[in-house]
C-alpha positions, 0 to 999 in steps of 0.5 A: 445772404445773396443780394442782387444790388442796383443804383439809380442812374436818374430816376426822372426826367420828368415828374416822376413817382417811384410807383409806376403808372398802373398798367392793365393789370397793374403791375410793373414792366422790367426790363433788363440789359446785358451785352450777350447772352448770359449776362442779364441771367447771371446779373439779374436772374434771382430778382427777376424769379422774384418779381415774376413770382409777385405777377410783373413782367420782366424781359432780359434782353442779350445786345448781342447775339454772342457769336464768338463767346466760346473756345470752340464755336462760332458764328451762327450756329453759336448764335442760334444755340445761345439764343435758344439757352436763354429761352430755356433759361427764361422759361425756368426763371418764369420771365421773357428773354430777346436776343438782338441780332448785333455780332459780339464784339461788334457793337458800338454807341452809333445812332442806329443802335441808339434807336434800336434800344429806344424802341427795344424800350417802349415796346416793352412799355417800361416801368424799369429799366436795368443796364450795367455802367459804362466802365467795363473792359469788354467794350460790348458792356461798355457801350451797353451802359452808353446806349441806355444813358443815350436812349433815357431820355429818348424813349419819351420823346415823340419824334425820334423813332416815331414808328413806335408811340413814346413812353407816357412816363419816363421809367426809372433806370438802374445800373446793375452791381459791378466791381470797377473802382474807376472812374468812381466804384459802385454804390448801391442805392437798392438791395434785394435779397435773393436767398428765396429765388437763388436755387431756382436762378441756378436751375436757369443757369444750368441751361446756360450750357455754352457759357460753361468753360466757354471763353477764349484760350486765355480764360480757360488756362487762368481758371 
C-alpha cells in the first residue's frame, strides 16, 4: 500500500478542535511547504489529490525558487522553468501552487523569512499546515522546518505582520515523513493511503522535468 505519513507537531496553542472551523464552503484549507519546486509535490502529492477531490482547498508552496537545482542550468531561466513546471503539476493534481522568490541554497531562518511564512499561512487562511522536520541534511529543507515552527505561534498574534489579518484559530501543524534517525526518528501519527490517487500524482510529477536527473554531478555519478 502506498501511504503518506504525517506526525503532529502540535495541535494548538489555544483550545482547538481537530475539525477546522467551517469556512464559507465548509471545506478545509490545507497548505504544504517544501524547500524546492518539487518537494511538496513528491511528499504530499497523493494526499493533495485526495483532499482536492473531496473539495478541500490545497496549496503546495516552494519556499525557494530552485534556481541552482539542476546539473546544467541555473539562475533566472531555471527558476522560471521550475515555477512553470510546478504550476503544470498543480493543474494535474487539482491544487494551487506558489513559489517564493528566495534563492535556492540561501534560505536562512531570519526574522524576515519568519514574517514571510507567517503571511503566506495567514493569506491562505490555513486550517492544516504541513512541513518537513528540521533535521534534514540540506539546509534549505532544515530551515523550512525551523521557519514553520517559528511561524506556528505567530500566525495568530495580531501585532506581528499587521498588514495581514491574524488567524482566529491556530492551524493543525503536521510534519511530513522522513528517514532521519537523529535526534529522533520520525513516528507517524497519521497515515493516508494514496493507492487510489497515486497514478494521478505520477501524472503531475511527470510535469517536473527539470527534477528528473536534475541534480549536481556527484549525485548523477552515484546513480
